C-alpha positions in Angstrom: -6.0 -10.4 22.7 -7.0 -13.1 20.3 -10.0 -10.4 18.8 -7.5 -7.5 19.2 -4.9 -9.8 16.9 -7.8 -10.4 14.5 -8.8 -7.3 14.4 -5.2 -5.9 14.1 -4.1 -8.3 11.3 -7.3 -7.3 9.2 -7.3 -3.7 9.2 -3.8 -4.2 7.9 -5.1 -7.1 5.4 -7.4 -4.8 4.1 -5.6 -1.1 4.0 -2.0 -2.0 3.1 -2.9 -3.2 -0.2 -5.2 -0.7 -1.4 -2.5 1.9 -0.6 0.0 0.0 -2.5 -1.7 0.1 -5.5 -2.6 3.3 -5.2 1.1 4.2 -5.3 1.1 5.6 -1.7 3.4 3.3 0.1 2.3 0.9 3.0 3.0 3.2 5.8 -0.3 5.2 4.9 -2.3 2.0 4.7 -1.2 1.0 8.3 -1.7 4.2 9.5 -5.4 4.4 8.1 -6.4 0.9 9.5 -5.2 2.3 12.5 -7.5 5.1 12.7 -10.4 3.1 11.0 -9.8 0.3 14.4 -8.7 2.3 17.4 -11.0 4.4 20.0 -11.5 6.8 17.7 -12.6 4.9 15.2 -14.9 1.8 15.0 -13.0 1.2 18.8 -12.5 -2.6 17.5 -9.1 -2.1 19.7 -9.3 0.1 22.7 -6.2 -0.9 25.0 -3.6 1.7 23.0 -0.4 1.5 24.7 -0.4 -2.6 25.3 -0.1 -2.8 21.5 2.2 0.4 21.2 5.0 -1.4 23.7 5.3 -4.5 21.7 5.1 -2.7 18.4 8.0 0.0 19.3 10.0 -3.8 18.6 9.3 -3.4 15.6 11.5 0.3 15.6 14.6 -1.7 17.5 14.3 -4.6 14.5 14.6 -1.6 11.9 17.7 -0.3 13.3 18.9 -3.3 13.8 19.1 -4.2 10.0 20.2 -1.0 9.6 23.2 -1.2 11.5 23.2 -4.4 9.7 24.2 -2.7 6.3 26.5 -0.5 7.8 29.6 -1.5 8.2 32.5 0.8 10.4 34.6 2.1 7.2 30.7 3.4 6.0 30.3 5.4 9.2 33.0 7.0 9.1 32.7 7.9 5.2 29.3 9.1 6.2 30.6 11.7 9.2 30.4 14.4 7.6 26.6 14.1 6.3 25.7 12.6 10.0 27.3 15.5 11.9 27.3 18.4 9.7 24.5 17.7 7.9 22.2 16.2 10.8 23.5 18.9 13.0 22.4 21.6 11.4 18.8 20.0 10.5 18.1 19.1 13.9 19.1 22.8 15.4 17.8 24.5 12.8 14.5 22.9 12.9 14.1 22.9 16.3 15.0 26.7 16.7 12.4 27.8 13.3 9.4 25.7 15.1 9.9 26.6 18.5 9.8 30.0 17.2 6.1 29.6 15.1 5.0 27.5 18.2 5.6 30.6 20.8 3.9 32.6 18.1 0.8 30.4 18.3 0.6 31.5 21.9 2.6 28.9 24.3 5.2 29.6 26.7 9.2 29.4 25.9 9.6 26.6 27.7 6.8 24.3 25.7 7.8 25.9 22.5 11.4 24.4 23.0 9.7 21.2 24.0 7.6 21.4 21.0 9.9 22.6 18.8 12.9 19.7 19.3 10.2 16.5 19.2 9.1 18.0 15.8 12.3 18.6 14.6 12.6 14.6 14.5 12.1 12.6 12.1 10.4 9.0 11.9 12.9 6.9 10.9 10.1 4.5 10.7 8.4 6.1 8.4 11.2 8.1 6.2 13.2 4.1 4.9 10.7 1.6 4.5 8.9 5.5 2.0 12.3 5.4 0.6 13.1 2.2 -0.2 9.9 1.5 -1.9 11.2 3.3 -4.7 14.2 2.1 -4.5 15.9 6.2 -3.2 17.5 4.8 -0.7 20.8 4.5 -2.5 20.6 8.1 -4.5 22.4 11.4 -2.4 18.5 11.8 -1.1 18.4 8.6 0.4 22.4 8.2 1.7 21.3 12.1 3.6 18.6 11.2 4.3 19.8 8.5 6.4 22.7 10.1 7.8 20.3 13.6 9.7 18.1 9.9 11.1 21.2 8.6 12.0 21.8 12.0 14.2 18.5 12.3 15.2 19.0 9.0 17.0 22.3 9.7 18.7 20.5 12.7 19.9 17.6 11.6 21.1 19.4 10.8 24.6 21.4 14.1 25.4 17.7 16.0 24.5 15.4 14.2 26.6 18.2 14.3 29.4 18.0 18.4 29.2 14.2 17.7 29.1 13.9 18.7 32.5 15.8 21.7 32.8 12.6 23.4 30.7 10.4 22.5 33.4 12.5 24.3 36.1 14.3 21.4 37.9 17.8 22.3 38.9 20.0 20.0 37.0 23.6 18.9 37.5 25.4 17.7 35.6 24.8 13.3 35.1 28.3 12.4 35.4 27.0 8.9 36.7 24.4 9.0 34.2 26.9 9.8 31.3 29.7 7.4 32.6 26.9 4.5 33.0 25.9 5.0 29.3 29.5 4.9 28.4 30.1 1.6 30.1 26.5 0.3 28.7 27.9 0.6 25.3 31.4 -0.6 26.1 29.8 -3.5 27.0 27.6 -4.4 24.0 30.8 -3.5 21.8 32.6 -6.5 24.1 29.7 -8.8 23.6 28.9 -8.3 20.2 33.3 -8.4 19.0 34.1 -11.1 21.0 31.3 -13.5 21.9 28.6 -13.2 19.2 30.4 -14.6 16.3 31.5 -17.9 18.2 27.8 -18.3 19.6 26.7 -18.2 15.8 29.4 -20.3 14.7 28.6 -22.9 17.4 24.7 -22.5 16.9 25.5 -23.0 13.2 27.1 -26.3 13.7 24.3 -27.3 15.3 22.7 -27.4 12.4 19.4 -26.3 14.0 17.5 -23.3 12.2 15.2 -22.0 14.4 18.2 -21.8 17.3 19.3 -19.2 14.5 16.4 -17.3 14.4 16.3 -17.5 18.4 20.4 -16.2 18.9 19.4 -13.2 16.2 16.5 -12.5 18.1 18.8 -12.6 21.5 21.2 -10.9 19.9 18.6 -7.3 19.2 17.0 -8.0 22.5 20.0 -8.4 24.8 21.6 -4.8 23.3 18.3 -2.8 23.5 18.3 -4.0 26.6 21.4 -3.2 27.9 21.0 -0.2 26.4 17.3 0.7 27.9 19.0 -0.4 31.2 22.1 2.8 31.4 19.6 5.5 29.7 20.1 4.9 26.0 17.1 4.4 23.7 16.9 0.5 23.3 16.8 1.1 19.4 20.3 2.7 19.5 21.5 -0.6 20.9 19.9 -2.8 18.4 21.8 -0.3 15.8 24.9 -0.7 17.7 24.9 -4.8 17.5 23.9 -4.6 14.1 27.1 -2.6 13.1 28.7 -5.1 15.0 27.4 -8.1 12.9 28.0 -5.8 9.7 31.1 -7.5 9.0 30.5 -11.0 9.8 30.0 -13.9 7.4 26.7 -14.5 9.5 24.7 -11.3 7.8 22.9 -12.2 5.2 21.4 -15.2 7.1 20.9 -12.9 9.7 19.0 -10.5 8.2 16.9 -13.0 6.1 16.2 -14.5 9.4 15.2 -10.9 10.6 13.2 -9.2 8.5 9.5 -10.7 8.3 9.6 -10.2 12.3 10.8 -6.2 11.6 8.2 -6.0 8.8 5.0 -7.1 11.0 6.2 -5.3 14.9 7.0 -2.4 12.2 3.4 -2.7 10.8 2.3 -2.7 14.6 4.0 0.3 14.8 2.5 2.2 12.1 -1.4 0.9 13.5 -1.0 1.9 17.3 0.5 5.6 16.0 -2.7 5.8 13.8 -4.9 4.4 17.2 -3.4 7.2 19.2 -4.4 9.7 17.0 -7.1 12.0 19.1 -9.6 12.9 16.4 -11.9 14.1 19.1 -9.2 17.1 19.4 -9.5 17.2 15.3 -13.1 17.8 15.4 -12.9 20.5 18.3 -10.2 22.8 16.8 -9.5 21.6 13.3 -8.4 24.7 11.8 -5.8 25.0 14.5 -4.6 21.5 14.2 -4.2 21.6 10.1 -2.8 25.0 10.3 -0.1 23.1 12.9 0.3 20.2 10.4 0.9 22.2 7.2 3.6 24.9 9.4 5.3 21.9 10.5 5.3 20.2 7.0 6.2 23.6 4.6 8.6 24.4 7.5 10.6 21.3 7.1 10.4 20.7 3.9 11.7 24.4 2.8 14.5 23.5 5.1 15.5 20.9 4.1 15.3 21.5 0.4 17.7 24.6 1.5 20.3 22.1 3.8 19.9 20.1 0.7 21.5 22.8 -1.8 24.0 24.1 0.5 25.4 20.7 1.1 25.3 20.5 -2.6 22.7 18.2 -3.4 21.2 18.3 -6.8 17.6 20.3 -7.0 15.6 17.1 -7.4 17.7 15.6 -4.7 17.5 18.2 -2.8 13.5 18.2 -3.0 13.5 14.2 -2.3 15.2 15.1 0.9 13.6 18.2 2.3 10.0 16.2 1.4 11.1 12.7 3.4 12.0 14.3 6.5 9.1 16.8 7.2 7.1 14.7 9.5 6.9 14.3 13.4 8.9 11.1 15.1 7.8 8.3 17.3 10.7 10.3 19.8 8.2 12.8 19.8 5.8 11.5 21.5 8.5 10.3 24.7 10.0 14.0 24.2 6.1 15.6 25.1 5.3 13.0 28.0 8.4 13.8 29.6 7.4 17.7 29.0 4.5 17.1 30.7 5.8 15.2 33.7 8.2 17.8 34.7 6.0 20.7 33.8 7.4 22.3 31.1 4.2 21.8 28.6 0.5 21.6 29.4 -1.3 18.5 28.6 -3.9 20.0 26.5 -0.7 21.6 24.4 1.2 18.0 24.5 -2.0 16.5 22.9 -2.7 19.2 20.6 0.9 18.5 19.5 0.8 14.6 19.6 -1.9 14.8 17.0 -0.3 17.6 14.7 2.8 14.6 14.6 0.8 11.9 13.7 -1.3 13.8 11.3 2.1 14.8 9.4 3.3 11.2 10.2 0.1 10.0 7.6 0.0 12.9 5.5 3.9 12.4 4.2 3.8 9.5 2.6 0.3 11.2 0.4 3.5 14.2 0.0 6.1 12.1 -0.9 4.1 10.2 -3.4 2.2 13.5 -5.3 6.2 14.5 -5.4 7.6 12.3 -7.3 4.7 11.6 -9.9 3.9 14.8 -10.3 7.1 17.3 -9.8 10.4 14.6 -10.3 8.9 14.1 -13.6 9.1 18.4 -14.9 13.0 18.4 -13.1 14.6 16.1 -15.5 16.2 17.5 -18.3 15.9 15.8 -21.2 19.3 14.4 -22.4 20.6 15.3 -25.8 22.1 12.6 -26.5 25.3 12.7 -29.5 25.6 9.4 -30.9 28.7 8.1 -32.6 29.4 8.8 -36.6 29.1 5.6 -37.7 31.9 4.2 -40.5 29.8 1.6 -42.7 33.0 -0.9 -43.3 30.5 -3.7 -45.3 30.4 -5.9 -42.0 28.0 -9.0 -42.8 26.6 -8.6 -38.9 25.1 -5.8 -37.4 25.5 -6.5 -33.7 22.9 -4.5 -31.2 24.1 -4.7 -27.4 27.1 -5.4 -26.2 26.3 -7.0 -23.0 27.3 -10.5 -21.7 25.1 -11.9 -24.3 26.8 -9.3 -26.9 30.2 -10.2 -26.0 30.1 -13.8 -26.7 28.6 -13.5 -29.6 31.5 -10.8 -30.8 34.1 -13.1 -29.7 32.2 -16.1 -31.6 32.5 -13.9 -34.8 36.0 -12.5 -34.6 37.7 -15.6 -34.2 35.8 -17.1 -37.1 37.3 -13.6 -39.3 33.4 -12.3 -39.7 33.1 -8.6 -39.2 30.3 -6.7 -37.2 29.3 -3.4 -36.1 28.0 -3.3 -32.5 25.9 -0.5 -30.9 25.2 -0.3 -27.3 23.0 2.3 -25.6 24.6 2.2 -22.4 27.2 4.4 -21.5 28.9 3.0 -18.7 29.0 -0.5 -20.6 30.2 0.9 -23.7 33.3 2.3 -21.1 34.4 -0.3 -19.8 33.9 -2.9 -23.0 36.1 0.1 -24.9 38.9 -0.3 -22.3 39.4 -3.8 -24.0 40.0 -2.3 -27.3 36.3 -3.9 -28.5 35.2 -1.2 -31.4 31.5 -0.7 -30.4 29.1 2.4 -31.4 27.6 4.2 -29.1 24.2 4.4 -30.3 20.0 3.5 -30.0 19.9 0.3 -31.6 16.2 1.6 -32.8 16.6 5.0 -34.7 16.8 3.7 -38.5 19.2 6.5 -39.2 21.9 4.9 -37.3 21.2 1.3 -38.2 21.3 2.5 -42.0 24.8 4.2 -41.6 25.9 0.5 -39.9 25.1 -1.2 -43.5 21.6 -2.2 -42.3 20.5 -2.7 -46.4 23.9 -4.6 -46.8 24.2 -6.9 -43.6 23.6 -10.5 -44.3 22.6 -10.9 -40.5 21.2 -8.5 -37.7 21.6 -10.3 -34.0 19.6 -8.8 -31.3 21.5 -9.1 -28.2 19.3 -6.3 -26.2 18.2 -7.7 -22.2 15.2 -5.4 -22.1 12.2 -7.1 -23.7 10.1 -4.2 -25.0 13.2 -2.7 -26.2 13.8 -5.8 -28.1 10.1 -5.6 -29.9 10.5 -2.1 -30.8 14.1 -2.2 -32.4 12.9 -5.6 -34.8 9.0 -3.4 -35.5 11.7 -1.2 -36.4 13.7 -3.1 -38.5 11.0 -5.3 -40.2 9.1 -1.9 -41.0 12.7 -0.2 -42.8 14.8 -3.3 -43.2 12.1 -6.0 -44.7 15.3 -8.2 -46.4 17.4 -8.4 -43.2 17.7 -11.9 -41.8 17.1 -11.6 -37.8 18.4 -13.6 -35.0 17.0 -12.5 -31.2 17.4 -13.1 -27.6 14.3 -13.4 -25.7 13.4 -13.2 -22.3 10.6 -15.5 -21.4 8.7 -17.9 -23.1 5.9 -14.7 -23.9 8.6 -12.8 -25.1 9.2 -16.1 -27.4 5.4 -16.3 -28.5 6.1 -12.2 -29.4 9.0 -12.2 -31.3 7.3 -15.6 -33.5 4.6 -13.2 -34.6 7.0 -11.1 -36.3 8.7 -14.1 -38.0 11.7 -13.6 -36.1 13.9 -16.2 -37.9 16.1 -17.2 -34.6 15.0 -16.9 -31.2 17.1 -18.6 -28.4 15.6 -18.0 -24.6 17.5 -16.6 -21.8 18.9 -18.6 -19.5 17.3 -21.6 -21.4 20.5 -23.5 -22.6 22.7 -23.0 -19.5 19.8 -24.3 -17.3 19.8 -27.4 -19.4 24.0 -27.8 -18.9 23.4 -27.2 -14.9 20.5 -29.3 -15.0 22.5 -32.1 -16.5 25.6 -31.6 -14.1 23.1 -31.4 -10.9 21.9 -35.6 -12.1 25.4 -36.8 -12.8 26.4 -35.1 -9.4 23.5 -37.3 -7.9 25.3 -40.4 -9.5 22.6 -41.0 -12.5 24.9 -41.9 -15.4 26.5 -39.3 -17.7 25.2 -40.8 -20.9 21.3 -41.1 -19.1 21.7 -37.6 -17.9 22.4 -36.2 -21.2 19.5 -38.2 -22.5 17.2 -37.2 -20.2 18.2 -33.3 -20.9 18.1 -33.8 -24.4 14.0 -35.1 -24.7 13.4 -32.4 -21.9 15.0 -29.7 -23.9 13.2 -31.3 -27.5 9.7 -31.3 -25.4 10.2 -28.0 -24.8 11.0 -27.1 -27.8 7.6 -28.4 -29.2 5.0 -27.5 -26.9 6.5 -24.0 -27.6 5.8 -24.2 -30.7 2.5 -25.5 -30.1 1.5 -22.5 -27.9 2.3 -19.8 -30.1 -0.9 -20.4 -31.5 -2.8 -19.2 -28.2 -0.6 -17.9 -26.0 -2.8 -15.1 -25.3 -5.5 -17.6 -23.8 -3.9 -18.6 -20.0 -7.2 -21.4 -19.7 -6.2 -22.8 -22.4 -2.6 -22.9 -21.1 -3.8 -24.0 -18.0 -6.0 -26.7 -19.3 -3.3 -28.6 -21.3 -0.7 -28.0 -18.8 -1.5 -31.4 -17.4 -1.3 -33.2 -21.0 2.2 -31.9 -21.4 3.5 -33.0 -18.5 1.8 -36.4 -18.5 3.3 -36.7 -22.1 6.9 -35.9 -21.2 6.6 -37.8 -18.0 5.7 -41.1 -20.5 8.5 -39.8 -22.7 11.0 -40.1 -20.0 9.6 -43.4 -18.6 10.5 -45.0 -22.5 13.6 -43.7 -22.6 14.5 -45.4 -19.3 13.0 -48.7 -20.6 15.1 -48.6 -24.0 
């Protein structure tokens, strides 16, 4: 077992960083790792079933974390996307794919199972893939999640109908339905009336390991109850997450569970890669690859059409379609059940399983290619119409009207000093204008706008922008076009300070530096250090840090020299503080 675990971890540690560095995400890395070490590769791991049983916990935990992010009120808001869009996507995909499979020579019963199985999409692939690119909050991400949620809900009745395709006489399973309803009621009751009290009790015990233990017990318990009544364990875990979504412990539970979820989900993808029958691919490459291409193209096009029908913009519709074309982990379950009742031949199930596994591996590649090649071309060039600036002879030009710019503006206004402010963000502009501030919409890096704002006659330019590169760009433009205009600039970090010093900016202030010093002083006072002593210590530190910042300007690009001098500066600071304490 230790050898198996070592092989799994080593393969993931090598493959995942490579695929992430290539911009293809972590999912593809796990799949490749599984193929390499599995039965079809180096055969370092041959017991795929054992790994799959453990790795399924990753999918369960993923659904739990998804539930934590979904409050019941938000679920109600999403009902149209979940049931209308999700229902159409599953029904249309299943019908289209079943027809294509039947044309390929599979009987209607087997074609129906394959069509339904391939209509499902992999939650474990889609959500991490969208999350890594920060697309979950977009329209495509929200609708994609809604479809995946519907598929999780629909899987149970679809699996129950598989015996009908095998020719069995199946009565309406009212007893099973009643058990499922009872199981859901038990999960809801425990989650609503028991979990909160349990977490409060554990929190009072001040034992972090017990908190993690209870969080894992909540997931495992809900999944076990759901499985016992014939529901998906993932659905039970999802319900437990939803029930905790409004709890004050939600963020702590999420922080405790995420490390387990990430590792186990990685094992799940490795097991998918190991289960791929590469011998079948070598025996019939044309058939398998044609099946993969047909699955990806059919579901992608159908997803794009549905997205446009539900009034998604074209880029969102394309993302929606390209995120969901793969098969699902549920596909394997359906194929196995169909073989058991005679609705699907074992050879057909093996081929369909390989097609699904390859579609899972291909989706991250397809989506990454779309994001890098197609999406930039779909972005419409924005023609910005900036405000016409009235030069009223203001002494100060203020670039950026966010948190820093607003405070500067208020101080200037209190002292009767006129200023002209430019802001590039329309949302920020709308917010500040509601409070009566006169701010112009414009690009701070446009020489014509700066000239219109009075850069040729102003006494001072204050750059309060929060983007490091934008600050440097604006300073360069001002230095070229208005060389006599003094500049004060906001800096993000020490390197930014040095880059601004290269440009001979007259005044540089680091973000959060002075507020951090004040917070440190208050911390010392709260720890019973006399206020005079705390003020002196912070003053000594600030003076020393500013001196070191100036000294390092000469070699700030030489990391080796910076590291060599770091110990010396730390020792000097300690000596200064000791001398101050003695005095």
